[in-house]
N, C-alpha and C positions, 0 to 999 in steps of 0.2 A: 289393698294398695298400701307399701311401706313408707314410712315418711322418709323414707332416703328416696323414693321414687317422685315424691313432691317438687314442684319445682321451686325454687327461691323465692319468686315472685308471692304464691301462695305462702308461702310460711311468713312473708315479711306482712303481707295484709293479716295474717291470723293473731300476729303479735302487737299491731299497733290499737287494739285492743283491749289490752292486759294492761295490769297496773306494774308499776314498776318490780316491786316485788316478784309477781307472779311472771314475769320476763325473766326476771333470776332465778327463779326456781325450774322454770322450763329448762331456762340453760342446762339444765345438771340432769335432763331426763335421757340425753342421748350424745354422744358425740358429733353428731351433723347437727345439733341446733347447740350443742355448742361453740362451734366454730362459727357458727353463723351470727350469734349473741355478741361471743364474746373477742371475735377475733376480727368481725368484718367492720368498717368504720361506716359503711354506707348503709347497714343497718341501722345504726343510728342516727343517720342524717336525715332519714326517710323517716324515722320517728320526729326526732324536732321538726318535719317539717309539716308530719301529718297534723301534730299534736298544736304546733304553736303558729301555724301560718307561712305564707311565702317572706313576708318582712322579716318579722323575729327570725326565720330560718337563713336568711340572705346575712342579718346583723350578727347571729350568734353564732354562724358557722365558717364565714367570710370578712366580714367589713371590722368586725374590732381589731381581729388580730392584724389584719392587712393595713389599716389606716395606721399612719405616722402619728409617733406618739407627740401631744402637744407640747408648744413649749414652754417654760416658765414663765417667760414673759408674756404673755396672752391670756396665761391664766390669773397673772397679778401673784405669783408665787415665786419672785427670785429673792434671794436672800435681802436685795434691798429693799423690796415691798416688805416681808415678812418683819427686818428691822422697825419700819416705818409704822407699822399697824403696832406692832408691839411697846413701841415709844407712846402710842393714842393710848392703849390699855393702861400703861403704869400712872396716865395723869389720874386716871379714878382713884379716889381716895378706896381704901382696902374694904369699908364697909358698904360703898357703892355698887362692888360687886355683886353683893348680894341684893341690896334694894333697886337694884334695875333688873327687869324681868328678862331680858334678853342677855344679860351677861351672867346670870344667874342660871339661866338654862343650858347657857355652852360652857359652864364650868371652868368660868374664868377665875374662879379661887384656886382651882388646882393647876391649869395651863393654860397658856392662849392659845393653843391649836383651833377652838372653835373660834376665835375672834377674829384669828387671821381669814380664815374661812369665808366667815361673814362680811368681812371688809372687800377680801376678795370680789364675791359676788355682786357686792354693790357697784365697784369699780367696775368692773365686766358690764354691767348695765348701764353705767351714765358714761362710761368712756371707754367703750373697747376698743381693745385693740387688733385685732381683728377680726372678721364675720366668720372665718373658716374654723371652726371650733370642733372637732373630730370625738368622736366614742372609739377610744380606742384601747388595748389590755393585749400586754406581750404574752406567750407562751409563759416564759418563765416566770410571771407577775401571776400566772393562773396556776400553774402546779404550787408555787409559793402560798398561793391562798388555800390551799386543799392543804399543805403540808401544816398550816397553821389552824385551820378547820379539824382536822383528824387527828393529830399527833401521833396515833400509830400505824400511819403510813409513811414507808420513806420513800425518797426518789424515784430510788430503782420499782418499788411497787407501782406508783404512778405510771411510771414507763411502759408496765406492761398493761395498764387499762387504757381503752381508747380514749383519746380529745375527746371523742363526741358523746360520748359514753358519761365523761365526765361531765362538760357541758348542758347535757340532759337531764342528769339529775341535780344539776343547780336550777335551773328551767322549774322544774316539777316542786323542788322541796319547799316548804313552808319556811317563810321570812315573816315570821311572829313574834313579838315583845307582848308577855304579858303586864297586865297594868299591875300586880302584886309585886312582881319584877324591879319596876320605874323606882326613880326617886322622888320626893315632895319638894314642891316648890313653896317657900313661905317669902314674902315678898317683906322681910323685917329682916332686921339685922343691929348688935349694940356698938357701939361707941369702939373705933379703931378695932372690930371683926372678932372680940372677945367674943365667949360664949354665945357664937353663932346658932340661931335657933333654927337654921336653913339644915341642921343635920335632924331632925325630927320626922320621923316614920309617918309615912301619909298614913287615912285612915282608911284601914283595912277592912272588910269584914266577910262572911260568909253568907254565898249565894249559890245555892245548888243548883240552879239556872245557867250559871258562869260556865266559861271553858272547864275551868277547874276548880269550882267550887268555893273560891275566892274572888272579890273584885276589889277596886278602891273607889269609894265617895269620897265625891270633891264639893266643895263648897268653899266660900270664905269666911274666914274668921273675923270677931267682931273686933278684934285689935290688929286685922292684918287687911290692908288695901284689896288683896288678891291672892290665890293660890290655886295650885295645880301641881301637874308633875310632867317629868323630861324625860329623857332616854336617850339612847345611842343605839341604833344599827351599825356593828362593825363590818369591814371589809364588803363593800356589796358591788357587782361587779357594773361596768357601763350599762347606761341603758336609760327607758322612761318609766317609772313606776308610778302606779296609782295607789295612794295614799288612804287606807281603811280603816276608819275606828269602830270599835264595838261597843255600843254605850246602849243605856237606860236611864230613863229620867223619871225622877221621884220628886214629889212634893211633902217636905218634910213638916209634918203638923205639929211637931214638938216647939217649933220656931213661929209659928204661925199667927201666935201674940203678939210675937216681938217683930213681926213682919207689917202685920197690922198697926200695930203702936207707929214703926218708922212713917208707913203711909199715910197715916193720920197728918205728920207731920211736914211732910212733903206727899203729894198725889204721885210727881213724878216718879216716886221709886218702885211703883207700882210694875212700870215697865222699862226699868233700867238695867235689868242686868245683861251679861253679855259676855261671850267668851270668844277666846283667842286660840288661834292653835299655827305653830311655826315651824317649821322643816327647813332643812340646810344641807349642801352636802359638802365635803372635802373639796371635790373637784369635781363643779357641776353647778346647780343654779337652787334655787330655792323654792317653798311652795308655804302658801298664807291662805288661811281663812281668819277675818277677824270679826267685830261685833257688827259689823253690820250685815252680815249673812248669818251669824251664828248669834242673833238674837233674842228678844220677848216673845216673838211672832214666830220665829224657827221653834223655839222651846214649847208653846204653846201649841201648837199646828202638829206637832212630833206627839206631843204628850197625850193629843185629842185621836190621833191616829195608833199608837201603839201601848197608850196608858203607862201606868209604873210597875209591870208586869213584864214587859214584852221587851228583850234586848233588837236593838236594830244597827245596820251597818252605818256608819255616815262617810261617805265618802269627802275629802279635804280638800280633794286636789291630786295635779301628779307632780313627780319631779325629777327633773333631766340629770343622768352623771353622767359624766366624760371619761374619768378614768375611776379603777379602784378605790371607793372611799366610803369613809363614815358616815352615818346621815345622824348628826343632831336635830332633835324633835321637843317640844313642849305643847302641853293643854293646860290653857287656864279658865279659871270663869272669877265674875267678879259682880260687885255691886247686886249681889242676889239676897242678901241677909240671911243667909242658912236655911232658906225657906225652899226655893229651886235647887236641888242639886242633881247633879249627873253622876253616873254610875260607871265607871270605866271598866271594860274585861280587858280588851287588848288591843294593840296596833298593829296593822298587817300592811306587808309591800305586795303588790301585784304586779309583774312584768308585762306592759302592753305595748302597742304598735309603736 
């Protein structure tokens, strides 16, 4: 039997087991498969439904493009709101922009975008202006997203590609940032912001078992209350995302003597260590894991389970995005006296229902 004799539903069934690259390669084998894969919207819609389920299919094929855009008023993003939040930011002394962990994480030294997003979320939670905020995206915004992402494609090129093929590619592509590509957070700053030490590079080291052979070691400095890393995912589409960090735990024997010395002074030091994770979206909500869950017990139980040689995935929570957004995030560790360390490989966003 020739491939031209096979009904479409058999070819659809065959292709749903192939990777994205294999599908593209298959489309180049004959004219019929090329037309089926490159020119048939239904093919890509079916792949989305088969691979991601009916709920995500409904959201990304229909809902986000049909939902009406949220008003700036509902999201606390009016010009009046922004001026109010910026005025509040200017009340902080320049040095406090680095000394306050949240302001440091949101890059408030460089611009006020993150601070505006944070205050908008706080207001949405405490005084919602509406209970009806939708996930929405225009086709123009989606095309602009790909133009900014690829740089090599033109609007004409994108107009010849199935919209649902672009959606499928977005859903399967990795949304990951490596620890070595993030920035260090050091909660200290000289007077009036001169010679600011927050530009110091985080502690990178080689680790053959990490995803790229390098990772970041996190611990708080003697002269620093806490330290960590921060980063930003750019241009994330509306949806619900699970935030996962790939980490490894270590007990640094080099500082064991210092740690024991501090424990002798105050026995409570032994169980004081804690971590904190926070993420927020420009046009969405936030996600938080604090020291009540990322604490001494969390560290010790995972150290027993994984040791100091095995990486594991730690789920930080879920974040909801209403419109095309950047996601700011930061991870910090404190009060562990350099003894209990966390090695950070990467942070990843996974689309969920």
